[in-house]
C-alpha positions in Angstrom: -12.8 19.0 21.5 -11.3 16.1 23.1 -8.0 15.6 22.1 -6.0 12.0 23.7 -2.1 12.4 22.5 -0.9 9.0 23.5 -3.2 5.6 23.8 -1.7 3.3 26.1 -4.1 0.1 25.2 -0.7 -1.8 24.6 -1.0 -3.0 28.3 -4.0 -5.4 27.4 -1.1 -7.2 25.3 1.7 -7.8 22.9 1.8 -9.0 19.4 -0.4 -12.1 19.9 0.2 -13.7 16.7 -1.9 -16.9 17.2 -4.9 -14.6 18.6 -4.5 -12.2 15.6 -4.3 -14.5 13.0 -7.8 -15.7 14.5 -9.4 -12.2 14.6 -7.7 -11.0 11.2 -9.9 -14.4 9.5 -12.6 -13.3 11.3 -12.7 -9.6 10.1 -12.3 -10.9 6.7 -16.0 -12.1 7.2 -17.3 -8.4 7.9 -19.3 -9.6 10.6 -21.6 -6.7 12.0 -21.4 -5.6 15.8 -23.9 -8.2 16.7 -22.6 -11.3 15.1 -18.8 -10.3 16.5 -20.0 -10.2 20.0 -21.9 -13.4 19.7 -18.6 -15.2 18.2 -16.6 -14.1 20.6 -19.1 -15.5 23.5 -19.8 -18.3 21.8 -17.5 -19.6 19.9 -14.2 -18.5 22.4 -12.4 -17.8 19.0 -9.3 -16.5 21.1 -9.5 -19.9 23.2 -9.2 -18.0 27.0 -10.4 -19.0 30.0 -11.6 -15.8 31.2 -14.1 -14.3 28.7 -13.3 -10.7 29.7 -9.6 -11.5 28.7 -11.2 -12.4 25.4 -13.0 -9.4 25.2 -10.1 -7.3 26.1 -7.5 -9.1 23.8 -10.2 -9.0 21.2 -10.9 -5.5 21.0 -7.1 -4.6 21.2 -6.4 -6.6 18.3 -9.3 -5.6 16.4 -8.6 -1.7 17.0 -4.5 -2.3 15.8 -5.7 -4.3 12.5 -8.6 -1.7 11.8 -5.5 0.4 10.8 -5.0 -1.7 8.1 -6.3 -2.6 5.1 -8.1 -5.9 4.4 -5.0 -7.0 2.0 -2.8 -6.6 5.2 -5.6 -8.5 7.3 -5.3 -11.2 5.0 -1.4 -11.5 5.0 -1.8 -11.8 9.0 -4.4 -14.6 8.8 -2.5 -16.8 6.4 0.5 -15.1 5.6 4.1 -16.4 6.7 4.9 -16.1 10.3 7.6 -13.5 9.5 5.3 -11.4 7.2 2.4 -11.6 9.7 4.7 -10.0 12.5 6.0 -7.3 10.5 2.6 -6.3 9.6 1.5 -7.0 13.2 3.7 -4.5 14.8 3.4 -2.1 12.2 -0.6 -2.0 13.5 0.8 -1.9 16.9 2.9 1.4 15.9 0.2 3.1 14.2 -2.3 2.3 16.4 -0.7 3.6 19.9 1.9 7.0 19.3 3.6 5.9 22.8 4.5 2.5 21.5 6.1 4.8 17.8 7.6 7.1 20.2 9.4 4.6 22.3 10.3 2.8 19.5 11.8 6.4 17.8 13.4 7.4 20.8 14.5 4.1 22.7 14.7 0.9 21.0 16.3 2.8 17.8 19.1 3.8 19.8 19.4 0.1 21.1 19.5 -1.5 17.4 22.0 1.2 16.6 24.4 0.3 19.4 23.7 -3.4 19.0 22.3 -3.7 22.2 19.5 -6.4 22.5 18.4 -5.8 26.0 15.7 -3.3 27.5 15.6 -2.5 31.3 12.9 -0.3 33.3 15.3 2.1 33.5 14.9 2.8 30.1 10.9 3.0 30.5 11.5 5.5 33.2 14.1 7.8 31.3 11.5 7.5 28.2 9.0 9.0 30.6 11.1 11.9 31.9 11.7 12.8 28.3 8.5 12.8 26.9 6.9 16.0 28.4 9.6 17.9 27.3 9.2 16.9 23.7 5.1 17.9 23.8 4.8 21.5 22.5 3.3 24.2 25.4 0.2 24.7 23.6 -1.1 21.0 24.2 -0.5 21.6 28.1 -3.9 22.2 30.0 -6.6 20.9 27.4 -8.0 19.1 29.6 -8.8 18.5 33.3 -7.5 15.6 34.8 -9.3 12.3 34.2 -10.9 11.7 37.6 -12.3 8.0 36.4 -9.0 6.7 35.6 -6.3 6.4 37.7 -4.4 3.1 36.2 -3.0 4.7 33.4 -4.3 2.2 31.2 -6.7 3.3 28.4 -5.3 6.8 27.6 -2.4 9.4 28.9 -4.2 13.2 28.2 -1.7 16.3 27.3 -2.5 17.9 30.9 -1.2 14.6 32.8 1.8 14.2 30.4 2.7 17.6 31.2 2.2 18.6 34.8 2.0 15.2 36.3 5.4 13.6 37.7 6.8 10.5 35.6 6.6 8.3 38.8 2.8 8.6 38.2 3.2 6.3 35.2 5.9 4.0 36.7 3.6 3.2 39.5 1.6 1.2 38.0 3.4 -2.0 36.8 1.0 -2.8 33.9 2.0 0.2 32.3 5.5 0.1 32.7 8.3 -1.6 30.7 7.7 -5.4 30.6 4.5 -4.5 28.9 5.6 -2.0 26.6 8.2 -4.0 25.6 6.4 -6.9 25.4 5.9 -6.4 21.7 9.5 -6.6 21.2 10.8 -8.6 24.2 7.9 -11.4 25.4 10.6 -12.7 27.5 11.0 -11.4 30.8 14.8 -10.9 30.7 13.3 -8.1 28.1 15.9 -9.7 25.4 14.5 -8.6 22.0 15.1 -9.3 18.3 14.4 -6.6 16.1 11.7 -7.9 13.8 11.3 -4.5 12.0 12.3 -4.2 8.1 11.4 -1.6 5.4 10.8 -3.9 2.4 11.0 -2.2 -1.0 8.5 -3.3 -4.0 8.2 -1.9 -7.2 4.5 -2.1 -7.3 3.6 -0.5 -4.1 0.4 1.4 -3.8 0.9 4.6 -2.9 -0.7 5.7 0.7 -3.8 7.5 -0.9 -4.8 4.7 -2.9 -4.3 2.0 -0.2 -6.6 4.3 1.8 -9.2 4.0 -0.5 -8.8 0.4 -1.3 -9.5 0.1 2.4 -12.6 1.7 2.1 -14.1 -0.3 -0.6 -15.4 -3.6 1.5 -17.1 -1.4 4.3 -18.7 0.4 1.7 -20.1 -2.4 -0.8 -21.2 -4.2 2.6 -23.5 -1.8 4.3 -27.0 -1.3 4.1 -26.6 2.1 2.3 -25.1 0.5 -0.8 -27.5 -3.2 -0.6 -30.5 -1.4 0.0 -29.6 2.0 -2.2 -30.6 4.2 0.9 -30.0 7.8 0.9 -30.1 8.2 -3.2 -33.3 9.5 -3.6 -34.8 8.7 -6.7 -31.9 7.7 -8.5 -30.8 4.2 -9.2 -27.8 2.2 -7.6 -24.7 2.5 -9.5 -21.4 3.2 -8.5 -17.9 3.9 -9.7 -14.2 3.4 -7.9 -12.1 5.1 -10.1 -8.4 4.7 -9.7 -5.1 5.4 -11.1 -4.5 3.5 -14.5 -0.8 3.1 -13.4 -2.3 1.0 -10.6 -4.4 -1.5 -12.7 -2.3 -4.4 -11.6 -2.6 -3.7 -8.1 -6.3 -2.8 -8.6 -6.9 -6.7 -10.2 -4.9 -8.1 -7.8 -7.0 -6.8 -4.7 -10.3 -7.4 -6.1 -9.6 -11.1 -6.9 -7.5 -11.5 -3.3 -9.1 -9.1 -1.2 -12.7 -8.1 -2.3 -14.0 -11.0 -3.9 -12.8 -13.7 -1.0 -14.0 -11.5 1.5 -17.5 -10.7 -0.3 -17.6 -15.0 -0.2 -17.1 -15.4 3.4 -19.2 -12.6 4.7 -22.1 -13.8 7.0 -24.9 -13.2 5.9 -23.7 -14.4 2.6 -23.7 -11.4 -0.2 -24.6 -12.8 -3.5 -22.9 -11.1 -6.4 -21.4 -11.2 -9.9 -18.2 -10.1 -11.2 -18.2 -9.5 -15.0 -14.1 -8.8 -16.8 -16.0 -7.1 -19.7 -12.9 -7.9 -21.7 -13.6 -11.4 -21.2 -17.4 -10.8 -21.8 -16.6 -9.6 -24.9 -14.1 -12.4 -25.7 -16.4 -15.1 -25.0 -18.9 -13.6 -27.1 -17.3 -13.4 -30.1 -16.1 -16.8 -30.0 -19.9 -18.1 -28.9 -20.7 -16.3 -32.0 -17.7 -18.0 -34.1 -16.1 -15.0 -35.2 -13.1 -14.5 -33.2 -10.3 -16.0 -35.3 -12.2 -13.9 -38.0 -11.4 -10.6 -36.2 -8.0 -11.5 -35.3 -6.8 -12.4 -38.8 -8.5 -9.3 -39.9 -6.9 -7.0 -37.7 -3.5 -8.5 -38.8 -4.7 -7.9 -42.3 -6.6 -4.4 -42.5 -5.5 -3.2 -38.9 -7.5 -2.0 -36.4 -9.8 0.4 -37.6 -11.6 -1.3 -40.2 -12.0 -4.2 -37.6 -13.4 -1.5 -35.1 -15.9 -0.5 -37.2 -17.5 -4.0 -37.8 -17.2 -4.5 -34.3 -18.9 -1.9 -32.9 -21.9 -2.9 -35.0 -21.7 -6.3 -33.5 -21.4 -5.2 -30.0 -24.1 -2.6 -29.7 -24.5 -2.0 -25.6 -28.4 -2.5 -25.4 -27.8 -6.3 -26.7 -24.8 -6.7 -24.3 -26.8 -5.5 -21.5 -29.7 -7.8 -22.3 -27.1 -11.0 -22.5 -25.0 -9.9 -19.5 -28.3 -9.6 -17.4 -29.3 -13.0 -18.3 -26.0 -14.8 -18.3 -25.5 -13.4 -14.5 -29.5 -14.3 -13.7 -29.4 -10.9 -12.2 -32.7 -11.4 -10.3 -30.8 -13.6 -7.8 -27.9 -11.1 -7.0 -27.2 -8.4 -4.3 -25.0 -7.0 -6.2 -22.9 -6.8 -9.5 -19.1 -5.7 -10.2 -17.6 -4.2 -13.3 -14.2 -4.7 -14.4 -11.5 -4.8 -17.6 -13.0 -1.2 -18.7 -9.8 -0.5 -19.8 -8.9 -3.4 -21.6 -12.3 -3.7 -23.5 -11.5 -0.1 -24.5 -12.0 0.9 -27.6 -14.5 -2.2 -28.4 -16.8 -1.0 -26.1 -17.9 2.3 -24.4 -18.4 1.4 -20.9 -20.7 5.2 -20.2 -22.9 3.8 -22.9 -23.2 0.5 -21.8 -24.0 1.8 -18.2 -26.4 3.8 -19.5 -28.4 0.3 -21.1 -28.4 -1.4 -18.5 -30.1 1.6 -16.1 -33.9 -0.5 -17.3 -32.4 -3.9 -16.3 -30.5 -3.4 -13.0 -33.7 -2.0 -10.8 -33.1 -2.3 -7.4 -29.5 -4.1 -7.5 -26.6 -1.9 -7.2 -24.0 -2.2 -9.4 -19.8 -0.9 -8.9 -17.7 -0.6 -12.0 -14.0 -0.3 -11.1 -12.5 2.8 -13.2 -9.3 3.3 -14.5 -9.3 7.0 -15.0 -11.3 9.8 -13.3 -14.8 10.5 -12.7 -16.1 13.8 -10.9 -20.1 13.1 -10.9 -20.8 14.5 -14.3 -17.9 12.9 -16.7 -15.8 10.0 -17.1 -12.0 10.5 -18.2 -10.6 7.1 -19.3 -6.8 6.8 -18.5 -7.0 10.3 -17.8 -6.2 11.0 -20.9 -8.7 10.7 -23.6 -11.8 13.0 -24.0 -14.5 13.2 -21.5 -17.7 11.2 -21.5 -20.6 12.8 -19.8 -21.7 10.7 -17.3 -23.8 11.6 -14.3 -26.3 9.1 -13.1 -23.5 7.3 -11.0 -21.8 8.2 -7.4 -18.4 8.0 -6.4 -17.8 4.9 -4.4 -14.9 6.3 -2.3 -14.8 10.2 -2.8 
């Protein structure tokens, strides 16, 4: 099994903020492979004189950005300069372990000592340290790579263990000026540390963030849109998420998912239905909203809920929803507001009522709780509702 320890693709360029902004905007449209290469060729979005340079830099930027989620792409595309640079540095480190190790072992020491200049000697010393820090068990995993003598694409464990460090430094494109261009694009190799460690009380956990990052590729795939691989089952999908991440989930849907789907080429026709707003609007149209609110204040929740459930039958709601969104013209239907509409509406019953209406149109519901393919558990606390006709969007 091939195992690459170091990726030295950093030789293709530094953080490249202007170019990265253009690539990030383009990636948010979720282009397919053909559109990606055609746009690079015909529109020259990086505005480079050489097509080869444009391809090389675009590939590097895309590889870096793909280590992050679509929310980060949006900040790179249109965020403030300092924020965009912080994200680009993080993506460069995630993309290249070589760069990350160099920052940890060399640059961090310079920062602690308040030294703001890097030198070729720093790079040479780093290369001499690297072989000693790699476990012996990784030595000799692969034979030397005969097709590559420039060390620009990858550092293989066998090379790192046994080749003399001078082999790395002999090719100047992989030497300190290129590696440190991330920090010090100027020729004097002076740099101003750009990394910081912001805190956010609403920060998403890593696992949740990683799952969010898989939503757009999944929703825009042909398998999702054309119900491929589902046998005779209908295309109902559920993305379950921790209830405590409700605000983050709402923000991600409105600021990342919806804009990205709207920008997609070719266009993807979709409608988002917030179930809570849908029910409130229905009560308002029927002229009973204020009466319901007054009754709740006088009589409490239970008597009002009993009457609401008689009024809000799932079959009638399903028919009304299909008409309002003009389902036959859509590529996908998205349901949100599941937690807010409870207990006025039970979503598993609504899904069953929507079955005969959806036909070949896929449906995606964002669910604050858990779903194991057999039952739904709202807020991870309420009694389980048995439901097995949907698929988990991101297992």
